[in-house]
C-alpha positions in Angstrom: 13.5 -6.5 -90.1 13.5 -3.2 -88.9 9.8 -4.2 -87.1 11.9 -7.2 -85.3 14.7 -4.4 -84.0 11.9 -2.1 -82.9 10.3 -5.1 -80.8 13.7 -5.9 -79.7 14.3 -2.9 -78.5 11.2 -2.4 -76.8 11.4 -5.7 -74.8 14.7 -4.7 -73.6 13.1 -1.5 -72.2 10.9 -3.5 -70.6 13.8 -5.9 -68.9 15.2 -2.8 -67.6 12.4 -0.7 -66.4 11.5 -4.0 -64.1 15.4 -4.5 -63.1 15.5 -1.0 -61.8 12.0 -1.4 -60.4 13.3 -4.5 -58.9 15.9 -3.0 -57.5 14.5 0.2 -56.1 11.7 -2.3 -54.2 14.4 -4.4 -52.6 16.3 -1.2 -51.3 13.4 0.5 -49.9 12.3 -3.4 -48.6 16.0 -3.1 -46.7 15.7 0.2 -45.6 12.2 -0.4 -44.2 13.5 -3.8 -42.4 16.3 -1.4 -40.9 14.7 0.8 -39.6 12.3 -2.0 -37.9 15.5 -3.6 -36.6 16.6 0.2 -35.3 13.4 0.7 -33.6 13.7 -2.9 -32.0 16.9 -2.3 -30.5 15.9 1.6 -29.6 13.1 0.1 -27.4 13.2 1.5 -24.0 12.3 -1.4 -22.0 11.9 -5.2 -22.6 10.6 -8.1 -20.9 11.7 -12.0 -21.3 8.4 -13.5 -21.7 5.2 -12.6 -23.0 3.5 -15.5 -21.7 3.9 -18.1 -19.5 2.0 -21.1 -17.7 2.5 -22.2 -14.4 1.2 -24.6 -11.7 0.2 -23.8 -8.5 3.0 -22.9 -5.8 5.6 -22.6 -8.8 8.2 -20.2 -9.3 9.2 -18.0 -11.9 12.0 -15.4 -12.7 10.9 -12.7 -15.5 13.7 -10.3 -16.5 13.5 -6.9 -18.0 15.8 -4.7 -19.7 16.1 -0.5 -20.1 18.6 1.7 -20.9 16.5 4.6 -19.7 18.4 4.6 -16.5 15.1 4.0 -14.5 14.7 1.4 -12.3 12.1 -1.8 -13.0 8.8 -2.0 -10.8 6.8 -5.0 -10.9 3.3 -5.7 -10.5 0.4 -8.3 -10.9 -3.1 -7.2 -12.1 -4.4 -10.1 -9.3 -2.5 -11.1 -6.2 -4.7 -13.9 -5.4 -3.8 -15.3 -8.5 0.5 -14.5 -9.0 2.5 -12.1 -6.9 5.9 -10.8 -7.9 8.7 -9.8 -6.0 10.9 -6.3 -6.7 13.7 -8.9 -8.4 11.0 -10.2 -11.1 9.9 -13.1 -9.1 7.2 -14.9 -10.0 5.2 -16.7 -7.7 2.2 -18.8 -8.4 -0.4 -18.6 -5.9 -3.8 -20.5 -7.0 -5.7 -21.6 -10.2 -6.5 -18.3 -12.8 -5.1 -16.0 -15.0 -3.2 -12.8 -14.3 -1.1 -10.3 -16.0 2.6 -9.5 -14.5 3.4 -5.7 -15.1 7.1 -4.1 -15.4 7.3 -0.2 -15.4 10.3 1.9 -16.0 9.9 5.2 -16.3 7.2 5.8 -18.7 7.6 2.8 -20.8 5.8 -0.7 -19.9 5.7 -3.8 -20.6 3.1 -6.7 -19.7 3.6 -10.7 -19.3 0.5 -13.0 -19.1 0.7 -15.4 -16.7 -1.9 -18.5 -16.5 -1.5 -20.6 -13.3 -2.9 -24.5 -13.9 -3.5 -27.0 -10.9 0.0 -29.3 -10.4 -0.9 -32.9 -10.7 2.3 -33.8 -9.4 2.3 -36.3 -6.5 4.4 -34.0 -4.0 2.8 -31.4 -2.1 4.5 -29.3 0.6 2.3 -27.4 3.0 3.8 -24.7 6.0 1.7 -23.9 9.5 2.2 -20.3 8.3 1.7 -19.1 4.8 2.9 -15.7 5.6 5.5 -15.1 8.7 5.5 -11.4 10.6 8.5 -10.7 12.8 9.9 -7.9 14.1 13.4 -6.8 14.2 12.8 -6.5 18.2 11.2 -9.9 19.0 13.7 -12.3 16.4 13.7 -14.9 14.3 11.2 -17.9 14.1 11.4 -21.3 11.8 9.7 -22.3 8.9 7.6 -25.3 10.1 5.7 -27.4 7.5 5.7 -30.7 5.9 6.5 -32.4 2.2 3.8 -35.3 1.1 4.9 -37.7 -1.0 2.9 -40.8 -2.8 0.2 -40.4 0.4 3.6 -40.0 2.6 3.6 -37.4 4.5 6.8 -36.1 6.7 8.2 -32.9 8.7 10.4 -30.1 6.1 13.4 -30.4 8.8 13.3 -34.7 8.2 12.9 -34.4 4.6 16.2 -32.6 3.3 14.1 -29.1 2.7 16.6 -26.5 1.2 15.9 -22.6 1.7 16.9 -20.0 0.5 15.6 -15.9 0.5 14.7 -13.2 -1.5 16.0 -10.1 -0.3 19.1 -11.4 2.2 18.5 -6.9 2.8 15.1 -8.0 4.5 16.1 -11.0 6.1 18.2 -13.6 6.5 17.4 -18.1 6.9 19.5 -20.9 7.9 19.8 -24.1 6.6 17.3 -25.7 9.3 14.3 -23.0 7.7 14.7 -20.2 10.6 14.3 -16.5 9.6 16.1 -13.9 11.3 14.6 -10.0 10.5 17.5 -7.9 9.1 15.4 -4.4 8.5 11.8 -3.4 8.0 9.9 -5.0 4.8 9.0 -7.9 2.6 10.9 -10.6 1.2 10.0 -14.2 0.2 11.4 -17.7 1.4 11.8 -20.5 -1.5 11.7 -24.2 0.2 12.5 -26.6 -2.1 12.2 -30.6 -1.6 13.3 -32.8 -4.4 11.7 -30.7 -7.8 9.3 -28.7 -5.9 9.2 -25.1 -4.5 7.0 -23.4 -2.3 7.0 -19.9 -1.1 6.8 -18.5 2.3 6.1 -14.5 2.7 7.9 -13.1 5.6 6.9 -9.6 6.2 9.4 -8.0 9.0 8.3 -5.3 11.2 9.5 -2.6 13.3 7.5 -3.9 16.1 4.9 -5.9 16.5 1.6 -4.5 18.3 0.0 -6.8 20.8 -0.9 -4.6 24.0 -1.9 -1.1 25.3 1.8 -0.9 26.7 3.9 -2.0 22.7 0.8 0.7 21.2 2.5 3.4 24.0 5.8 2.6 22.9 5.4 3.1 19.2 3.8 6.5 20.2 6.9 7.2 22.2 9.4 6.1 19.5 10.6 9.2 17.3 9.1 9.5 14.1 10.6 7.3 10.7 9.6 7.0 7.6 11.1 3.6 6.9 8.9 2.3 10.4 6.2 -0.6 9.8 3.9 -1.4 12.4 1.1 -4.4 13.0 -1.4 -4.7 14.9 -1.8 -8.5 16.2 -4.5 -8.0 18.9 -7.4 -6.1 19.9 -5.9 -3.7 22.4 -8.1 -2.2 25.2 -7.2 1.3 27.2 -9.2 0.9 30.0 -6.5 0.7 32.6 -3.8 2.6 30.7 -2.9 6.0 30.3 -2.7 6.7 26.2 0.7 8.4 25.6 -0.1 10.9 23.8 2.2 13.1 21.5 2.0 16.5 22.2 5.0 18.1 20.2 3.1 20.5 17.3 4.7 23.5 17.3 5.2 25.4 13.9 8.5 23.4 12.4 7.7 20.0 11.4 10.1 18.0 13.2 10.5 14.1 11.6 11.5 12.7 14.7 8.9 14.4 16.6 5.9 13.3 14.1 4.4 10.3 14.1 5.3 8.6 10.5 6.0 5.5 8.7 3.1 2.0 7.8 0.8 1.5 10.3 -1.4 -2.0 9.4 -4.2 -2.4 12.6 -4.8 -6.1 10.6 -8.5 -5.3 11.0 -8.4 -5.5 15.1 -9.8 -2.3 17.3 -7.7 -0.2 19.4 -10.7 1.2 22.0 -11.7 2.6 25.8 -9.4 5.6 25.2 -10.3 8.4 27.6 -7.4 11.5 26.4 -5.6 13.2 29.6 -7.6 16.6 30.4 -4.4 18.7 31.2 -4.2 18.2 27.1 -5.7 21.3 25.1 -5.6 20.0 21.8 -6.2 16.0 21.9 -5.7 13.9 18.9 -4.2 10.1 18.2 -1.5 10.9 16.9 -0.3 14.4 17.4 1.4 15.5 13.7 1.3 12.9 11.4 3.7 13.1 8.4 4.5 10.4 6.3 1.9 8.0 7.7 0.1 5.2 5.4 -2.6 3.8 7.9 -5.3 0.9 7.3 -7.5 -2.0 8.0 -8.0 -0.8 12.0 -10.9 0.4 14.3 -11.0 2.8 16.9 -13.7 2.6 19.7 -15.1 4.8 21.7 -12.2 7.5 22.1 -13.5 10.2 24.7 -11.9 13.6 24.3 -12.2 15.9 26.8 -10.9 19.4 26.1 -10.6 20.2 22.2 -11.0 17.7 19.9 -8.8 17.5 16.6 -9.4 13.4 15.6 -6.6 11.7 14.1 -3.9 14.7 14.3 -3.5 17.8 15.6 -1.7 18.6 12.3 -2.4 16.7 9.1 0.7 17.5 7.0 3.0 16.4 4.1 6.1 17.8 4.8 9.3 18.1 6.8 12.2 20.0 7.7 15.6 17.7 8.4 17.7 19.2 11.3 21.1 18.7 11.9 23.4 17.0 14.6 22.3 19.6 17.5 18.4 19.9 16.0 18.9 23.0 14.7 16.7 23.0 11.6 18.7 23.1 8.0 17.3 26.2 5.9 15.4 25.3 2.5 15.7 21.4 3.4 11.8 20.5 2.9 11.3 16.9 2.5 7.6 15.9 1.1 6.1 13.3 2.4 2.7 12.1 1.2 -0.4 10.7 4.0 -2.6 8.1 2.9 -5.2 6.9 5.3 -7.7 3.8 4.0 -10.5 1.3 5.9 -10.2 3.2 8.7 -13.3 3.5 11.1 -13.6 6.1 14.1 -16.1 6.2 17.3 -15.7 9.6 19.3 -16.4 10.7 22.1 -16.7 14.6 22.4 -17.2 16.4 26.2 -17.4 19.7 24.4 -17.6 21.0 20.8 -15.8 22.6 19.1 -14.7 19.7 17.1 -12.8 18.7 14.0 -13.3 14.9 13.1 -10.4 14.2 11.6 -7.4 16.7 12.1 -6.8 20.3 13.7 -5.3 21.6 10.5 -5.7 20.0 7.1 -1.9 20.5 5.3 -3.0 17.4 2.8 -3.2 13.9 2.3 -5.7 11.0 1.5 -8.3 9.2 3.1 -10.7 6.9 1.5 -13.3 4.0 3.3 -13.2 6.6 6.2 -16.1 5.8 8.6 -16.6 8.5 11.3 -19.2 8.4 14.5 -19.3 11.5 16.0 -21.1 11.8 19.7 -21.6 13.9 22.6 -20.9 12.9 26.1 -24.3 12.7 27.9 -26.8 12.9 24.8 -25.5 16.1 24.3 -25.7 18.0 20.9 -23.3 18.7 18.3 -23.4 22.4 16.7 -22.9 22.7 13.2 -22.0 25.9 13.7 -18.8 25.0 16.0 -18.7 21.7 15.2 -16.8 20.0 11.4 -16.5 16.7 10.2 -13.2 16.6 9.1 -11.8 19.7 9.9 -12.3 24.1 9.6 -8.5 25.0 8.8 -7.2 24.3 5.7 -3.9 24.9 4.0 -2.8 22.7 1.0 0.2 23.1 -1.7 1.3 19.4 -2.2 -0.5 17.2 -4.3 -1.7 13.8 -2.6 -5.3 15.6 -1.4 -8.5 13.4 -1.6 -11.4 12.4 0.3 -12.9 9.6 -1.0 -15.9 8.1 1.1 -15.5 10.0 4.2 -18.6 9.0 6.1 -19.8 10.7 8.8 -22.6 9.6 11.2 -23.5 12.3 13.5 -25.7 11.2 16.1 -27.3 14.1 17.5 -27.1 17.3 16.2 -25.3 18.2 13.0 -21.8 18.9 11.4 -20.4 21.4 9.0 -18.1 20.5 6.1 -17.1 23.9 5.5 -13.3 25.0 5.6 -13.2 28.7 7.4 -9.7 29.1 7.2 -8.5 28.5 4.1 -4.7 29.3 2.5 -2.4 27.3 -0.4 -2.7 27.0 -4.3 -4.7 23.7 -4.1 -8.5 22.5 -3.7 -9.9 19.2 -2.5 -13.1 17.5 -3.5 -15.9 17.5 -0.8 -18.2 15.6 -3.3 -17.4 12.4 -1.7 -18.2 13.2 2.0 -21.3 12.2 3.0 -23.0 13.4 6.3 -26.2 11.5 8.0 -27.5 11.9 11.3 -29.5 8.3 10.9 -27.3 5.1 11.7 -29.5 3.6 9.3 -29.0 5.5 6.3 -25.2 5.8 7.3 -24.3 1.9 7.3 -26.5 1.9 4.0 -24.1 4.1 2.4 -21.0 2.0 3.8 -22.7 -0.9 2.6 -23.3 0.7 -1.2 -19.6 1.9 -1.0 -17.5 0.3 0.7 -15.3 -3.0 0.0 -16.9 -5.8 1.6 -13.7 -7.7 1.1 -12.6 -5.8 3.5 -15.9 -4.4 5.5 -18.6 -5.9 7.4 -22.0 -3.8 7.6 -24.8 -5.0 9.4 -28.1 -3.3 9.5 -28.8 -0.6 12.8 -24.6 -1.5 13.6 -21.9 0.4 12.7 -19.6 -1.0 10.0 -17.1 -3.2 11.3 -13.4 -4.5 9.5 -13.1 -8.0 9.2 
């Protein structure tokens, strides 16, 4: 009997122990679940979709939310497959795969996008998939067609509807006429039936088509929000070049060249600098300039040559209504120059190939051909590939893949006057005295999508 009691007590202890262990385990699990849930709630950034599949030309809006107070910025890993607007509108452009990223502060999320071929019967086509407008020249109507079951008709005969993605940049009327409002980029969504396709709209301050347009651009007040697009090759043979001449110690934005300049692969050529100007350059003082995809051919300097700018600088001083500098009002504005070629001719030595004084900025994939007029020789003791005056305090300083062809003689890559807390590597500045070698280097390191390099010829933008 005693043995039976002992067994019963022992079993009771086992049961109670199991119950206690189970309770502890359940409590721990519940606590872990709560911690996980709390962690999810405190996630700094969320995105509506982790993956989507779209047809070509299909449009889909992603949403992202954050409690960080930072604005959400969108980007794409492959703009040829999908593009994404500042509002998170994803546009499927061609068959393939890409990743769309949302970023707010240090937090980032992504959505994988797969674009497949549309087997539907409706096809929308545009005369222009990208419409370039300027605030100065005004509106343009979207022209295109809709094909349904083999029958094609014009957009305006097919009850198509139009909507703009960002109405601060441009507006669109019921008949598809786009009116620019302010420089920037946006989209117009064109819908016919259940089919929607997108027209990209770029609004510029000015479309540069002639030498007179170029001079008007140079004469305009410097503006960080200005956008310029070159739409033709421009020849200055019979036109005087409007040089910016205000390059005093104080940097005023309105006296400088600033903003965004897209050369569209075009060439500005046959410029002769006026001999009355001592320090000569294409843009005077540049600050906050983004310039890309442009060539300058046969630019002749008749005095002290300073290349792109007398000063390449990354800050300016604000002024009051009377034009007086406001104390402690310095504003930082970075320079970035990419995929640009220069063919410079010099009457005198004492040359600075890129700029008179370098206060900072970025250059990438730049080709500079330096040659003396009348067969003279470049002199390494007096002539500089970039500049000899180096004053750098700001960030954003790089000279990446800068190829210099010194056709007769040699040039220096040294700084002889230096000041500032930053340094810039010169490892990616390449100086050649032979055209074949310079062009071979360009072929090796420049983007072949942007550049055309033929042996024995200077590299050209496509």
